[in-house]
mmCIF file as Biopython writes it, N, C-alpha, C and O atoms, coordinates in Angstrom:
data_model
#
loop_
_atom_site.group_PDB
_atom_site.id
_atom_site.type_symbol
_atom_site.label_atom_id
_atom_site.label_alt_id
_atom_site.label_comp_id
_atom_site.label_asym_id
_atom_site.label_entity_id
_atom_site.label_seq_id
_atom_site.pdbx_PDB_ins_code
_atom_site.Cartn_x
_atom_site.Cartn_y
_atom_site.Cartn_z
_atom_site.occupancy
_atom_site.B_iso_or_equiv
_atom_site.auth_seq_id
_atom_site.auth_asym_id
_atom_site.pdbx_PDB_model_num
ATOM 1   N N  . MET A ? 1  ? 0.935   -1.297 -0.071 1.0 0.0 1  A 1 
ATOM 2   C CA . MET A ? 1  ? -0.115  -0.049 -0.014 1.0 0.0 1  A 1 
ATOM 3   C C  . MET A ? 1  ? 0.936   1.320  -0.080 1.0 0.0 1  A 1 
ATOM 4   O O  . MET A ? 1  ? 1.877   1.412  0.708  1.0 0.0 1  A 1 
ATOM 5   N N  . SER A ? 2  ? 0.721   2.110  -0.867 1.0 0.0 2  A 1 
ATOM 6   C CA . SER A ? 2  ? 1.415   3.458  -0.745 1.0 0.0 2  A 1 
ATOM 7   C C  . SER A ? 2  ? 0.811   4.894  -0.350 1.0 0.0 2  A 1 
ATOM 8   O O  . SER A ? 2  ? 1.378   5.982  -0.251 1.0 0.0 2  A 1 
ATOM 9   N N  . THR A ? 3  ? -0.674  4.490  -0.139 1.0 0.0 3  A 1 
ATOM 10  C CA . THR A ? 3  ? -1.555  5.753  0.349  1.0 0.0 3  A 1 
ATOM 11  C C  . THR A ? 3  ? -2.569  5.299  1.309  1.0 0.0 3  A 1 
ATOM 12  O O  . THR A ? 3  ? -3.261  4.298  1.123  1.0 0.0 3  A 1 
ATOM 13  N N  . ILE A ? 4  ? -2.644  6.106  2.404  1.0 0.0 4  A 1 
ATOM 14  C CA . ILE A ? 4  ? -3.740  5.965  3.311  1.0 0.0 4  A 1 
ATOM 15  C C  . ILE A ? 4  ? -4.502  7.414  3.570  1.0 0.0 4  A 1 
ATOM 16  O O  . ILE A ? 4  ? -3.865  8.466  3.526  1.0 0.0 4  A 1 
ATOM 17  N N  . ILE A ? 5  ? -5.556  7.383  3.774  1.0 0.0 5  A 1 
ATOM 18  C CA . ILE A ? 5  ? -6.425  8.491  3.550  1.0 0.0 5  A 1 
ATOM 19  C C  . ILE A ? 5  ? -7.255  8.733  4.930  1.0 0.0 5  A 1 
ATOM 20  O O  . ILE A ? 5  ? -8.090  7.914  5.313  1.0 0.0 5  A 1 
ATOM 21  N N  . PHE A ? 6  ? -7.028  9.637  5.471  1.0 0.0 6  A 1 
ATOM 22  C CA . PHE A ? 6  ? -7.596  10.133 7.087  1.0 0.0 6  A 1 
ATOM 23  C C  . PHE A ? 6  ? -8.828  11.061 6.676  1.0 0.0 6  A 1 
ATOM 24  O O  . PHE A ? 6  ? -8.572  11.967 5.884  1.0 0.0 6  A 1 
ATOM 25  N N  . GLU A ? 7  ? -10.127 10.928 7.131  1.0 0.0 7  A 1 
ATOM 26  C CA . GLU A ? 7  ? -11.206 11.728 6.919  1.0 0.0 7  A 1 
ATOM 27  C C  . GLU A ? 7  ? -10.869 12.585 8.301  1.0 0.0 7  A 1 
ATOM 28  O O  . GLU A ? 7  ? -10.649 11.919 9.313  1.0 0.0 7  A 1 
ATOM 29  N N  . VAL A ? 8  ? -10.826 13.829 8.376  1.0 0.0 8  A 1 
ATOM 30  C CA . VAL A ? 8  ? -10.850 15.005 9.361  1.0 0.0 8  A 1 
ATOM 31  C C  . VAL A ? 8  ? -11.916 15.737 9.409  1.0 0.0 8  A 1 
ATOM 32  O O  . VAL A ? 8  ? -12.472 16.304 8.468  1.0 0.0 8  A 1 
ATOM 33  N N  . ARG A ? 9  ? -12.265 15.724 10.746 1.0 0.0 9  A 1 
ATOM 34  C CA . ARG A ? 9  ? -13.387 16.716 11.093 1.0 0.0 9  A 1 
ATOM 35  C C  . ARG A ? 9  ? -13.077 17.535 12.246 1.0 0.0 9  A 1 
ATOM 36  O O  . ARG A ? 9  ? -12.253 17.248 13.114 1.0 0.0 9  A 1 
ATOM 37  N N  . GLU A ? 10 ? -13.882 18.700 12.187 1.0 0.0 10 A 1 
ATOM 38  C CA . GLU A ? 10 ? -13.189 19.694 13.065 1.0 0.0 10 A 1 
ATOM 39  C C  . GLU A ? 10 ? -14.420 19.890 14.088 1.0 0.0 10 A 1 
ATOM 40  O O  . GLU A ? 10 ? -15.442 20.318 13.551 1.0 0.0 10 A 1 
ATOM 41  N N  . ASP A ? 11 ? -14.488 19.652 15.449 1.0 0.0 11 A 1 
ATOM 42  C CA . ASP A ? 11 ? -15.391 19.668 16.505 1.0 0.0 11 A 1 
ATOM 43  C C  . ASP A ? 11 ? -15.691 21.244 16.609 1.0 0.0 11 A 1 
ATOM 44  O O  . ASP A ? 11 ? -14.835 21.979 17.101 1.0 0.0 11 A 1 
ATOM 45  N N  . GLU A ? 12 ? -16.916 21.758 16.142 1.0 0.0 12 A 1 
ATOM 46  C CA . GLU A ? 12 ? -17.158 23.094 16.227 1.0 0.0 12 A 1 
ATOM 47  C C  . GLU A ? 12 ? -17.553 23.348 17.515 1.0 0.0 12 A 1 
ATOM 48  O O  . GLU A ? 12 ? -17.333 24.482 17.940 1.0 0.0 12 A 1 
ATOM 49  N N  . VAL A ? 13 ? -18.160 22.438 18.332 1.0 0.0 13 A 1 
ATOM 50  C CA . VAL A ? 13 ? -18.716 22.715 19.677 1.0 0.0 13 A 1 
ATOM 51  C C  . VAL A ? 13 ? -17.456 22.570 20.651 1.0 0.0 13 A 1 
ATOM 52  O O  . VAL A ? 13 ? -17.181 23.678 21.113 1.0 0.0 13 A 1 
ATOM 53  N N  . ASP A ? 14 ? -16.728 21.713 21.045 1.0 0.0 14 A 1 
ATOM 54  C CA . ASP A ? 14 ? -15.813 21.731 21.843 1.0 0.0 14 A 1 
ATOM 55  C C  . ASP A ? 14 ? -14.359 22.104 21.375 1.0 0.0 14 A 1 
ATOM 56  O O  . ASP A ? 14 ? -13.502 22.260 22.245 1.0 0.0 14 A 1 
ATOM 57  N N  . GLY A ? 15 ? -14.006 22.269 19.930 1.0 0.0 15 A 1 
ATOM 58  C CA . GLY A ? 15 ? -12.904 22.681 19.316 1.0 0.0 15 A 1 
ATOM 59  C C  . GLY A ? 15 ? -11.799 21.438 19.162 1.0 0.0 15 A 1 
ATOM 60  O O  . GLY A ? 15 ? -11.948 20.522 19.970 1.0 0.0 15 A 1 
ATOM 61  N N  . GLY A ? 16 ? -10.890 21.338 18.367 1.0 0.0 16 A 1 
ATOM 62  C CA . GLY A ? 16 ? -10.215 20.320 18.242 1.0 0.0 16 A 1 
ATOM 63  C C  . GLY A ? 16 ? -10.399 19.840 16.828 1.0 0.0 16 A 1 
ATOM 64  O O  . GLY A ? 16 ? -10.999 20.401 15.911 1.0 0.0 16 A 1 
ATOM 65  N N  . TYR A ? 17 ? -9.630  18.450 16.837 1.0 0.0 17 A 1 
ATOM 66  C CA . TYR A ? 17 ? -9.804  17.676 15.422 1.0 0.0 17 A 1 
ATOM 67  C C  . TYR A ? 17 ? -10.297 15.996 15.925 1.0 0.0 17 A 1 
ATOM 68  O O  . TYR A ? 17 ? -10.122 15.559 17.062 1.0 0.0 17 A 1 
ATOM 69  N N  . THR A ? 18 ? -10.862 15.318 14.918 1.0 0.0 18 A 1 
ATOM 70  C CA . THR A ? 18 ? -10.781 14.150 14.864 1.0 0.0 18 A 1 
ATOM 71  C C  . THR A ? 18 ? -10.445 13.667 13.563 1.0 0.0 18 A 1 
ATOM 72  O O  . THR A ? 18 ? -10.649 14.430 12.619 1.0 0.0 18 A 1 
ATOM 73  N N  . ALA A ? 19 ? -9.828  12.203 13.281 1.0 0.0 19 A 1 
ATOM 74  C CA . ALA A ? 19 ? -9.254  11.791 12.341 1.0 0.0 19 A 1 
ATOM 75  C C  . ALA A ? 19 ? -9.426  10.341 12.335 1.0 0.0 19 A 1 
ATOM 76  O O  . ALA A ? 19 ? -9.111  9.685  13.328 1.0 0.0 19 A 1 
ATOM 77  N N  . HIS A ? 20 ? -10.068 9.610  10.929 1.0 0.0 20 A 1 
ATOM 78  C CA . HIS A ? 20 ? -10.005 8.275  11.049 1.0 0.0 20 A 1 
ATOM 79  C C  . HIS A ? 20 ? -9.544  7.967  9.843  1.0 0.0 20 A 1 
ATOM 80  O O  . HIS A ? 20 ? -9.864  8.660  8.878  1.0 0.0 20 A 1 
ATOM 81  N N  . ALA A ? 21 ? -8.789  6.968  9.724  1.0 0.0 21 A 1 
ATOM 82  C CA . ALA A ? 21 ? -8.569  6.388  8.344  1.0 0.0 21 A 1 
ATOM 83  C C  . ALA A ? 21 ? -9.425  5.549  7.508  1.0 0.0 21 A 1 
ATOM 84  O O  . ALA A ? 21 ? -9.851  4.523  8.038  1.0 0.0 21 A 1 
ATOM 85  N N  . LEU A ? 22 ? -9.746  5.787  6.336  1.0 0.0 22 A 1 
ATOM 86  C CA . LEU A ? 22 ? -10.648 4.954  5.602  1.0 0.0 22 A 1 
ATOM 87  C C  . LEU A ? 22 ? -10.062 3.596  5.197  1.0 0.0 22 A 1 
ATOM 88  O O  . LEU A ? 22 ? -9.077  3.242  4.549  1.0 0.0 22 A 1 
ATOM 89  N N  . GLY A ? 23 ? -11.215 2.883  5.934  1.0 0.0 23 A 1 
ATOM 90  C CA . GLY A ? 23 ? -10.710 1.143  5.541  1.0 0.0 23 A 1 
ATOM 91  C C  . GLY A ? 23 ? -9.826  0.561  6.768  1.0 0.0 23 A 1 
ATOM 92  O O  . GLY A ? 23 ? -9.380  -0.583 6.846  1.0 0.0 23 A 1 
ATOM 93  N N  . TYR A ? 24 ? -9.694  1.480  7.594  1.0 0.0 24 A 1 
ATOM 94  C CA . TYR A ? 24 ? -8.880  0.821  8.702  1.0 0.0 24 A 1 
ATOM 95  C C  . TYR A ? 24 ? -9.246  1.406  10.044 1.0 0.0 24 A 1 
ATOM 96  O O  . TYR A ? 24 ? -9.726  2.511  10.296 1.0 0.0 24 A 1 
ATOM 97  N N  . GLY A ? 25 ? -8.864  0.277  10.962 1.0 0.0 25 A 1 
ATOM 98  C CA . GLY A ? 25 ? -9.378  0.944  12.532 1.0 0.0 25 A 1 
ATOM 99  C C  . GLY A ? 25 ? -8.450  1.866  13.054 1.0 0.0 25 A 1 
ATOM 100 O O  . GLY A ? 25 ? -7.904  1.646  14.135 1.0 0.0 25 A 1 
ATOM 101 N N  . ILE A ? 26 ? -8.199  2.965  12.336 1.0 0.0 26 A 1 
ATOM 102 C CA . ILE A ? 26 ? -7.038  4.038  13.064 1.0 0.0 26 A 1 
ATOM 103 C C  . ILE A ? 26 ? -7.647  5.286  13.347 1.0 0.0 26 A 1 
ATOM 104 O O  . ILE A ? 26 ? -8.122  5.962  12.434 1.0 0.0 26 A 1 
ATOM 105 N N  . HIS A ? 27 ? -7.674  5.635  14.478 1.0 0.0 27 A 1 
ATOM 106 C CA . HIS A ? 27 ? -8.643  6.867  14.912 1.0 0.0 27 A 1 
ATOM 107 C C  . HIS A ? 27 ? -7.570  7.670  15.912 1.0 0.0 27 A 1 
ATOM 108 O O  . HIS A ? 27 ? -6.746  7.099  16.626 1.0 0.0 27 A 1 
ATOM 109 N N  . THR A ? 28 ? -7.759  9.146  15.812 1.0 0.0 28 A 1 
ATOM 110 C CA . THR A ? 28 ? -7.127  9.847  16.794 1.0 0.0 28 A 1 
ATOM 111 C C  . THR A ? 28 ? -7.799  11.179 16.768 1.0 0.0 28 A 1 
ATOM 112 O O  . THR A ? 28 ? -8.724  11.388 15.982 1.0 0.0 28 A 1 
ATOM 113 N N  . GLN A ? 29 ? -7.325  12.178 17.682 1.0 0.0 29 A 1 
ATOM 114 C CA . GLN A ? 29 ? -7.761  13.389 17.917 1.0 0.0 29 A 1 
ATOM 115 C C  . GLN A ? 29 ? -6.546  14.219 18.445 1.0 0.0 29 A 1 
ATOM 116 O O  . GLN A ? 29 ? -5.463  13.760 18.805 1.0 0.0 29 A 1 
ATOM 117 N N  . ALA A ? 30 ? -7.000  15.752 18.418 1.0 0.0 30 A 1 
ATOM 118 C CA . ALA A ? 30 ? -5.920  16.544 18.793 1.0 0.0 30 A 1 
ATOM 119 C C  . ALA A ? 30 ? -6.704  18.063 18.751 1.0 0.0 30 A 1 
ATOM 120 O O  . ALA A ? 30 ? -7.644  18.418 18.041 1.0 0.0 30 A 1 
ATOM 121 N N  . ASP A ? 31 ? -6.012  18.752 19.702 1.0 0.0 31 A 1 
ATOM 122 C CA . ASP A ? 31 ? -6.504  20.342 19.737 1.0 0.0 31 A 1 
ATOM 123 C C  . ASP A ? 31 ? -6.117  21.435 18.454 1.0 0.0 31 A 1 
ATOM 124 O O  . ASP A ? 31 ? -6.624  22.535 18.237 1.0 0.0 31 A 1 
ATOM 125 N N  . THR A ? 32 ? -5.115  20.775 17.747 1.0 0.0 32 A 1 
ATOM 126 C CA . THR A ? 32 ? -4.676  21.709 16.814 1.0 0.0 32 A 1 
ATOM 127 C C  . THR A ? 32 ? -4.130  20.807 15.555 1.0 0.0 32 A 1 
ATOM 128 O O  . THR A ? 32 ? -3.763  19.633 15.610 1.0 0.0 32 A 1 
ATOM 129 N N  . LEU A ? 33 ? -4.172  21.647 14.432 1.0 0.0 33 A 1 
ATOM 130 C CA . LEU A ? 33 ? -3.884  20.843 13.252 1.0 0.0 33 A 1 
ATOM 131 C C  . LEU A ? 33 ? -2.445  20.310 13.180 1.0 0.0 33 A 1 
ATOM 132 O O  . LEU A ? 33 ? -2.082  19.242 12.686 1.0 0.0 33 A 1 
ATOM 133 N N  . GLU A ? 34 ? -1.767  21.167 13.713 1.0 0.0 34 A 1 
ATOM 134 C CA . GLU A ? 34 ? -0.176  20.867 13.792 1.0 0.0 34 A 1 
ATOM 135 C C  . GLU A ? 34 ? -0.037  19.327 14.954 1.0 0.0 34 A 1 
ATOM 136 O O  . GLU A ? 34 ? 0.735   18.384 14.781 1.0 0.0 34 A 1 
ATOM 137 N N  . GLU A ? 35 ? -0.836  19.458 15.867 1.0 0.0 35 A 1 
ATOM 138 C CA . GLU A ? 35 ? -0.970  18.202 16.876 1.0 0.0 35 A 1 
ATOM 139 C C  . GLU A ? 35 ? -1.482  17.088 16.142 1.0 0.0 35 A 1 
ATOM 140 O O  . GLU A ? 35 ? -0.853  16.037 16.260 1.0 0.0 35 A 1 
ATOM 141 N N  . LEU A ? 36 ? -2.526  17.100 15.384 1.0 0.0 36 A 1 
ATOM 142 C CA . LEU A ? 36 ? -3.102  16.272 14.757 1.0 0.0 36 A 1 
ATOM 143 C C  . LEU A ? 36 ? -2.423  15.642 13.823 1.0 0.0 36 A 1 
ATOM 144 O O  . LEU A ? 36 ? -2.559  14.423 13.725 1.0 0.0 36 A 1 
ATOM 145 N N  . ARG A ? 37 ? -1.489  16.404 12.886 1.0 0.0 37 A 1 
ATOM 146 C CA . ARG A ? 37 ? -0.432  15.837 12.005 1.0 0.0 37 A 1 
ATOM 147 C C  . ARG A ? 37 ? 0.356   14.830 12.603 1.0 0.0 37 A 1 
ATOM 148 O O  . ARG A ? 37 ? 0.590   13.793 11.982 1.0 0.0 37 A 1 
ATOM 149 N N  . ALA A ? 38 ? 0.867   15.054 13.941 1.0 0.0 38 A 1 
ATOM 150 C CA . ALA A ? 38 ? 1.949   14.344 14.566 1.0 0.0 38 A 1 
ATOM 151 C C  . ALA A ? 38 ? 1.024   13.032 15.046 1.0 0.0 38 A 1 
ATOM 152 O O  . ALA A ? 38 ? 1.481   11.889 15.052 1.0 0.0 38 A 1 
ATOM 153 N N  . MET A ? 39 ? -0.230  13.336 15.415 1.0 0.0 39 A 1 
ATOM 154 C CA . MET A ? 39 ? -0.901  12.432 16.422 1.0 0.0 39 A 1 
ATOM 155 C C  . MET A ? 39 ? -1.264  11.238 15.082 1.0 0.0 39 A 1 
ATOM 156 O O  . MET A ? 39 ? -1.352  10.078 15.483 1.0 0.0 39 A 1 
ATOM 157 N N  . VAL A ? 40 ? -1.467  11.447 13.611 1.0 0.0 40 A 1 
ATOM 158 C CA . VAL A ? 40 ? -1.896  10.702 12.558 1.0 0.0 40 A 1 
ATOM 159 C C  . VAL A ? 40 ? -0.491  9.856  12.265 1.0 0.0 40 A 1 
ATOM 160 O O  . VAL A ? 40 ? -0.599  8.650  12.044 1.0 0.0 40 A 1 
ATOM 161 N N  . LYS A ? 41 ? 0.490   10.318 12.262 1.0 0.0 41 A 1 
ATOM 162 C CA . LYS A ? 41 ? 1.676   9.938  12.038 1.0 0.0 41 A 1 
ATOM 163 C C  . LYS A ? 41 ? 2.172   8.763  13.316 1.0 0.0 41 A 1 
ATOM 164 O O  . LYS A ? 41 ? 2.649   7.656  13.062 1.0 0.0 41 A 1 
ATOM 165 N N  . GLU A ? 42 ? 1.951   9.257  14.573 1.0 0.0 42 A 1 
ATOM 166 C CA . GLU A ? 42 ? 2.215   8.093  15.695 1.0 0.0 42 A 1 
ATOM 167 C C  . GLU A ? 42 ? 1.061   6.850  15.406 1.0 0.0 42 A 1 
ATOM 168 O O  . GLU A ? 42 ? 1.244   5.647  15.591 1.0 0.0 42 A 1 
ATOM 169 N N  . ALA A ? 43 ? 0.053   7.388  14.993 1.0 0.0 43 A 1 
ATOM 170 C CA . ALA A ? 43 ? -1.239  6.265  14.950 1.0 0.0 43 A 1 
ATOM 171 C C  . ALA A ? 43 ? -0.550  5.330  13.890 1.0 0.0 43 A 1 
ATOM 172 O O  . ALA A ? 43 ? -0.182  4.187  14.163 1.0 0.0 43 A 1 
ATOM 173 N N  . ILE A ? 44 ? -0.420  5.873  12.753 1.0 0.0 44 A 1 
ATOM 174 C CA . ILE A ? 44 ? 0.062   4.786  11.764 1.0 0.0 44 A 1 
ATOM 175 C C  . ILE A ? 44 ? 1.422   3.971  11.998 1.0 0.0 44 A 1 
ATOM 176 O O  . ILE A ? 44 ? 1.690   2.941  11.381 1.0 0.0 44 A 1 
ATOM 177 N N  . HIS A ? 45 ? 2.347   4.628  13.081 1.0 0.0 45 A 1 
ATOM 178 C CA . HIS A ? 45 ? 3.490   3.784  13.427 1.0 0.0 45 A 1 
ATOM 179 C C  . HIS A ? 45 ? 3.071   2.749  14.325 1.0 0.0 45 A 1 
ATOM 180 O O  . HIS A ? 45 ? 3.767   1.737  14.395 1.0 0.0 45 A 1 
ATOM 181 N N  . CYS A ? 46 ? 1.799   2.877  15.181 1.0 0.0 46 A 1 
ATOM 182 C CA . CYS A ? 46 ? 1.416   1.936  16.098 1.0 0.0 46 A 1 
ATOM 183 C C  . CYS A ? 46 ? 0.488   0.961  15.506 1.0 0.0 46 A 1 
ATOM 184 O O  . CYS A ? 46 ? 0.140   0.001  16.192 1.0 0.0 46 A 1 
ATOM 185 N N  . TYR A ? 47 ? 0.091   1.091  14.416 1.0 0.0 47 A 1 
ATOM 186 C CA . TYR A ? 47 ? -0.769  0.490  13.663 1.0 0.0 47 A 1 
ATOM 187 C C  . TYR A ? 47 ? -0.206  -0.722 12.708 1.0 0.0 47 A 1 
ATOM 188 O O  . TYR A ? 47 ? -0.704  -1.837 12.552 1.0 0.0 47 A 1 
ATOM 189 N N  . PHE A ? 48 ? 0.917   -0.202 12.147 1.0 0.0 48 A 1 
ATOM 190 C CA . PHE A ? 48 ? 1.707   -1.249 11.203 1.0 0.0 48 A 1 
ATOM 191 C C  . PHE A ? 48 ? 2.730   -1.409 11.960 1.0 0.0 48 A 1 
ATOM 192 O O  . PHE A ? 48 ? 3.449   -0.526 12.428 1.0 0.0 48 A 1 
ATOM 193 N N  . ASP A ? 49 ? 2.827   -2.807 12.121 1.0 0.0 49 A 1 
ATOM 194 C CA . ASP A ? 49 ? 3.814   -3.459 12.850 1.0 0.0 49 A 1 
ATOM 195 C C  . ASP A ? 49 ? 5.008   -3.754 11.687 1.0 0.0 49 A 1 
ATOM 196 O O  . ASP A ? 49 ? 5.057   -3.279 10.552 1.0 0.0 49 A 1 
ATOM 197 N N  . GLU A ? 50 ? 5.937   -4.674 12.318 1.0 0.0 50 A 1 
ATOM 198 C CA . GLU A ? 50 ? 7.230   -4.849 11.150 1.0 0.0 50 A 1 
ATOM 199 C C  . GLU A ? 50 ? 6.771   -5.828 10.178 1.0 0.0 50 A 1 
ATOM 200 O O  . GLU A ? 50 ? 7.186   -5.915 9.023  1.0 0.0 50 A 1 
ATOM 201 N N  . SER A ? 51 ? 5.958   -6.501 10.680 1.0 0.0 51 A 1 
ATOM 202 C CA . SER A ? 51 ? 5.311   -7.621 9.187  1.0 0.0 51 A 1 
ATOM 203 C C  . SER A ? 51 ? 4.522   -6.844 8.209  1.0 0.0 51 A 1 
ATOM 204 O O  . SER A ? 51 ? 4.298   -7.286 7.082  1.0 0.0 51 A 1 
ATOM 205 N N  . MET A ? 52 ? 4.081   -5.657 8.629  1.0 0.0 52 A 1 
ATOM 206 C CA . MET A ? 52 ? 3.171   -4.785 7.401  1.0 0.0 52 A 1 
ATOM 207 C C  . MET A ? 52 ? 3.935   -3.549 7.107  1.0 0.0 52 A 1 
ATOM 208 O O  . MET A ? 52 ? 4.486   -2.835 7.945  1.0 0.0 52 A 1 
ATOM 209 N N  . GLU A ? 53 ? 3.904   -3.358 5.701  1.0 0.0 53 A 1 
ATOM 210 C CA . GLU A ? 53 ? 4.408   -2.137 5.185  1.0 0.0 53 A 1 
ATOM 211 C C  . GLU A ? 53 ? 3.550   -0.922 5.530  1.0 0.0 53 A 1 
ATOM 212 O O  . GLU A ? 53 ? 2.361   -0.896 5.213  1.0 0.0 53 A 1 
ATOM 213 N N  . PRO A ? 54 ? 4.164   0.122  6.203  1.0 0.0 54 A 1 
ATOM 214 C CA . PRO A ? 54 ? 3.361   1.236  6.311  1.0 0.0 54 A 1 
ATOM 215 C C  . PRO A ? 54 ? 2.938   2.014  4.870  1.0 0.0 54 A 1 
ATOM 216 O O  . PRO A ? 54 ? 3.468   1.675  3.812  1.0 0.0 54 A 1 
ATOM 217 N N  . PRO A ? 55 ? 2.007   3.011  4.932  1.0 0.0 55 A 1 
ATOM 218 C CA . PRO A ? 55 ? 1.963   3.610  3.796  1.0 0.0 55 A 1 
ATOM 219 C C  . PRO A ? 55 ? 3.042   4.863  3.732  1.0 0.0 55 A 1 
ATOM 220 O O  . PRO A ? 55 ? 3.433   5.575  4.657  1.0 0.0 55 A 1 
ATOM 221 N N  . LYS A ? 56 ? 3.448   4.899  2.110  1.0 0.0 56 A 1 
ATOM 222 C CA . LYS A ? 56 ? 4.225   5.940  1.878  1.0 0.0 56 A 1 
ATOM 223 C C  . LYS A ? 56 ? 3.640   7.257  1.983  1.0 0.0 56 A 1 
ATOM 224 O O  . LYS A ? 56 ? 4.395   8.132  2.406  1.0 0.0 56 A 1 
ATOM 225 N N  . ILE A ? 57 ? 2.517   7.568  1.704  1.0 0.0 57 A 1 
ATOM 226 C CA . ILE A ? 57 ? 1.955   8.628  1.590  1.0 0.0 57 A 1 
ATOM 227 C C  . ILE A ? 57 ? 0.624   8.757  2.494  1.0 0.0 57 A 1 
ATOM 228 O O  . ILE A ? 57 ? -0.277  7.920  2.434  1.0 0.0 57 A 1 
ATOM 229 N N  . ILE A ? 58 ? 0.590   9.851  3.308  1.0 0.0 58 A 1 
ATOM 230 C CA . ILE A ? 58 ? -0.774  9.955  4.274  1.0 0.0 58 A 1 
ATOM 231 C C  . ILE A ? 58 ? -1.635  11.251 3.495  1.0 0.0 58 A 1 
ATOM 232 O O  . ILE A ? 58 ? -1.092  12.312 3.187  1.0 0.0 58 A 1 
ATOM 233 N N  . ARG A ? 59 ? -2.734  11.009 3.308  1.0 0.0 59 A 1 
ATOM 234 C CA . ARG A ? 59 ? -3.636  12.131 2.797  1.0 0.0 59 A 1 
ATOM 235 C C  . ARG A ? 59 ? -4.565  12.428 4.224  1.0 0.0 59 A 1 
ATOM 236 O O  . ARG A ? 59 ? -5.059  11.581 4.968  1.0 0.0 59 A 1 
ATOM 237 N N  . LEU A ? 60 ? -4.614  13.594 4.315  1.0 0.0 60 A 1 
ATOM 238 C CA . LEU A ? 60 ? -5.840  14.201 4.969  1.0 0.0 60 A 1 
ATOM 239 C C  . LEU A ? 60 ? -6.954  15.064 4.449  1.0 0.0 60 A 1 
ATOM 240 O O  . LEU A ? 60 ? -6.849  16.261 4.181  1.0 0.0 60 A 1 
ATOM 241 N N  . HIS A ? 61 ? -8.052  14.311 4.334  1.0 0.0 61 A 1 
ATOM 242 C CA . HIS A ? 61 ? -9.159  14.634 3.844  1.0 0.0 61 A 1 
ATOM 243 C C  . HIS A ? 61 ? -10.331 15.597 4.759  1.0 0.0 61 A 1 
ATOM 244 O O  . HIS A ? 61 ? -11.319 15.053 5.251  1.0 0.0 61 A 1 
ATOM 245 N N  . PHE A ? 62 ? -10.137 16.692 4.867  1.0 0.0 62 A 1 
ATOM 246 C CA . PHE A ? 62 ? -10.939 17.572 5.747  1.0 0.0 62 A 1 
ATOM 247 C C  . PHE A ? 62 ? -12.634 17.474 5.123  1.0 0.0 62 A 1 
ATOM 248 O O  . PHE A ? 62 ? -12.986 17.612 3.952  1.0 0.0 62 A 1 
ATOM 249 N N  . VAL A ? 63 ? -13.434 17.214 6.237  1.0 0.0 63 A 1 
ATOM 250 C CA . VAL A ? 63 ? -14.897 17.291 5.789  1.0 0.0 63 A 1 
ATOM 251 C C  . VAL A ? 63 ? -15.386 18.089 6.663  1.0 0.0 63 A 1 
ATOM 252 O O  . VAL A ? 63 ? -15.166 17.960 7.867  1.0 0.0 63 A 1 
ATOM 253 N N  . ARG A ? 64 ? -16.336 19.300 5.993  1.0 0.0 64 A 1 
ATOM 254 C CA . ARG A ? 64 ? -17.032 20.214 6.777  1.0 0.0 64 A 1 
ATOM 255 C C  . ARG A ? 64 ? -18.527 20.272 6.369  1.0 0.0 64 A 1 
ATOM 256 O O  . ARG A ? 64 ? -18.945 20.372 5.215  1.0 0.0 64 A 1 
ATOM 257 N N  . ASP A ? 65 ? -19.214 20.199 7.427  1.0 0.0 65 A 1 
ATOM 258 C CA . ASP A ? 65 ? -20.786 20.105 7.253  1.0 0.0 65 A 1 
ATOM 259 C C  . ASP A ? 65 ? -21.162 21.721 7.276  1.0 0.0 65 A 1 
ATOM 260 O O  . ASP A ? 65 ? -20.731 22.554 8.073  1.0 0.0 65 A 1 
ATOM 261 N N  . GLU A ? 66 ? -21.887 21.885 6.415  1.0 0.0 66 A 1 
ATOM 262 C CA . GLU A ? 66 ? -22.644 23.407 6.184  1.0 0.0 66 A 1 
ATOM 263 C C  . GLU A ? 66 ? -24.008 23.193 6.305  1.0 0.0 66 A 1 
ATOM 264 O O  . GLU A ? 66 ? -24.622 22.264 5.780  1.0 0.0 66 A 1 
ATOM 265 N N  . VAL A ? 67 ? -24.547 24.210 7.118  1.0 0.0 67 A 1 
ATOM 266 C CA . VAL A ? 67 ? -26.180 23.992 7.228  1.0 0.0 67 A 1 
ATOM 267 C C  . VAL A ? 67 ? -26.618 25.287 6.895  1.0 0.0 67 A 1 
ATOM 268 O O  . VAL A ? 67 ? -26.281 26.317 7.478  1.0 0.0 67 A 1 
ATOM 269 N N  . LEU A ? 68 ? -27.617 25.171 5.642  1.0 0.0 68 A 1 
ATOM 270 C CA . LEU A ? 68 ? -28.278 26.338 4.932  1.0 0.0 68 A 1 
ATOM 271 C C  . LEU A ? 68 ? -29.558 26.368 5.638  1.0 0.0 68 A 1 
ATOM 272 O O  . LEU A ? 68 ? -30.105 25.351 6.065  1.0 0.0 68 A 1 
ATOM 273 N N  . THR A ? 69 ? -30.026 27.550 5.754  1.0 0.0 69 A 1 
ATOM 274 C CA . THR A ? 69 ? -31.449 27.758 6.175  1.0 0.0 69 A 1 
ATOM 275 C C  . THR A ? 69 ? -32.144 28.934 5.391  1.0 0.0 69 A 1 
ATOM 276 O O  . THR A ? 69 ? -31.455 29.823 4.892  1.0 0.0 69 A 1 
ATOM 277 N N  . ARG A ? 70 ? -33.395 28.930 5.297  1.0 0.0 70 A 1 
ATOM 278 C CA . ARG A ? 70 ? -34.120 29.981 4.365  1.0 0.0 70 A 1 
ATOM 279 C C  . ARG A ? 70 ? -34.345 31.135 5.062  1.0 0.0 70 A 1 
ATOM 280 O O  . ARG A ? 70 ? -34.902 32.087 4.516  1.0 0.0 70 A 1 
#
């Protein structure tokens, strides 16, 4: 595998960010984007052991909900 994609959401109520890898049981959270980037790398390091090849590219896909009213 060469790429892994994380879906990132901002918590509008409490602040901070959550991220989960699409297709994998990898989840993490942080207060800032800088911390989130570090936490994602750490989560990947923990998930992929020596018998598994880690991804070479990590993509962060930011999801934002918009609510429109009339």
